[in-house]
PAVOKE-56942 format. One line per field, with one value per residue (C-alpha): x, y, z; residue in three letters; residue number from 1. Coordinates in Angstrom, 3 decimals, m for minus. Layout:
// PAVOKE-56942
east: X,... .
north: Y,... .
up: Z,... .
aa: ala,... .
i: NUM,... .
END
This chain:
// PAVOKE-56942
east: 92.325,93.759,94.495,91.352,89.556,92.353,92.370,88.593,88.865,91.577,89.443,86.359,88.288,89.468,85.887,84.707,86.932,84.176,81.217,78.888,80.000,76.492,76.376,79.800,81.804,84.995,84.098,83.463,86.916,88.582,86.703,88.428,91.903,94.451,93.175,90.141,91.708,94.833,92.810,90.780,93.908,95.452,92.238,92.077,95.768,95.221,92.248,94.303,97.133,94.721,93.211,96.652,97.802,94.589,95.142,91.804,92.598,89.078,88.940,92.488,91.599,88.642,90.708,93.487,90.917,89.898,93.562,94.125,91.063,91.985,95.634,94.452,92.246,95.249,97.264,94.434,94.153,97.885,97.705,100.061,99.121,99.360,101.438,104.055,104.185,104.579,107.328,109.182,108.864,110.184,113.261,113.944,113.520,116.543,117.901,118.150,116.164,119.377,120.798,117.580,117.638,121.288,120.429,117.758,120.393 .
north: 92.041,94.380,98.046,98.501,100.097,102.629,103.366,103.899,106.223,108.316,108.598,109.559,112.286,113.721,113.689,115.498,118.472,119.680,118.631,120.988,121.550,120.992,117.611,116.226,116.132,115.783,118.828,120.815,119.908,120.783,124.091,125.202,123.903,123.779,124.616,122.349,119.198,119.678,120.188,117.051,114.999,116.188,115.314,111.828,111.114,112.158,109.791,106.980,107.542,107.515,104.202,102.673,103.737,102.318,99.049,99.422,97.539,97.847,101.588,102.102,100.267,102.562,105.635,104.413,104.310,107.875,108.951,107.403,109.137,112.540,112.097,111.523,114.631,116.685,115.368,116.247,119.721,120.227,118.811,115.986,112.722,109.493,108.192,110.835,109.625,106.025,107.107,108.723,105.500,103.499,105.742,104.875,101.130,99.200,102.216,102.251,104.869,106.415,106.655,108.185,110.860,111.689,112.107,114.726,117.287 .
up: 96.594,94.004,93.714,91.591,94.539,94.922,91.196,91.218,94.219,92.547,89.410,91.447,93.286,89.960,88.661,91.773,90.972,88.646,90.802,92.658,96.242,97.578,95.830,96.732,99.953,97.921,95.825,98.997,100.288,96.992,96.768,99.970,99.176,100.513,104.009,104.343,102.842,104.970,108.155,107.449,106.745,110.011,111.871,110.370,111.062,114.672,114.975,113.437,115.908,118.846,117.740,117.183,120.658,122.165,120.294,118.507,115.306,113.867,114.562,113.258,110.053,109.455,110.258,107.935,105.120,105.995,106.009,102.589,101.134,102.577,101.509,97.943,98.145,99.307,96.356,93.963,95.458,94.916,91.357,92.285,90.636,92.578,89.664,90.445,94.056,92.880,90.486,93.401,95.383,92.430,92.288,95.932,95.481,96.662,98.534,102.304,104.173,105.468,101.955,100.620,103.345,102.599,98.909,99.707,100.753 .
aa: met,thr,phe,leu,thr,leu,glu,lys,leu,ile,lys,lys,ile,glu,glu,arg,lys,ser,ala,glu,val,asp,gln,ser,tyr,thr,ala,ser,leu,leu,ala,his,ala,pro,asp,lys,pro,leu,arg,lys,leu,phe,glu,glu,val,thr,glu,leu,leu,ile,asp,val,val,lys,gly,asp,val,lys,gly,ala,thr,lys,glu,ala,ala,asp,val,leu,tyr,his,tyr,leu,val,val,leu,ala,ala,ala,asp,ile,ser,phe,ser,glu,val,leu,his,glu,leu,glu,lys,arg,glu,gly,met,ser,gly,tyr,glu,glu,lys,arg,asn,arg,lys .
i: 1,2,3,4,5,6,7,8,9,10,11,12,13,14,15,16,17,18,19,20,21,22,23,24,25,26,27,28,29,30,31,32,33,34,35,36,37,38,39,40,41,42,43,44,45,46,47,48,49,50,51,52,53,54,55,56,57,58,59,60,61,62,63,64,65,66,67,68,69,70,71,72,73,74,75,76,77,78,79,80,81,82,83,84,85,86,87,88,89,90,91,92,93,94,95,96,97,98,99,100,101,102,103,104,105 .
END
C-alpha cells in the first residue's frame, strides 16, 4: 500500500473546487465553506469516536476514512495544502510532544 490513494484524493478534491454543486458532493461542501465542511468533519469524528468506544473496528475504519476525506475538504476550503501540513510535521520530527507544545507559546 502506498500513499497514491491519498494523493489521488487530494487532487480530486482540488479539481472539485470548480465542479458544479449538483454534480459533486465535494463541490457542494466547498460551496458552503467553511460551515458545511466543518459540520461534516465534526459529525464524522463523532461517529469515529462512537465506533472506537464500542470496539467496532470495521465501523471505526470506515469512519476514519470519512474523517480523512472531510479533513482534506476542510483544508481545501481553507486553502491549506496537505503539503503545508506535512511540512509542519517534518519541522516537529525528533521533538517531543511536550517540547513542541512549549515552542507554540
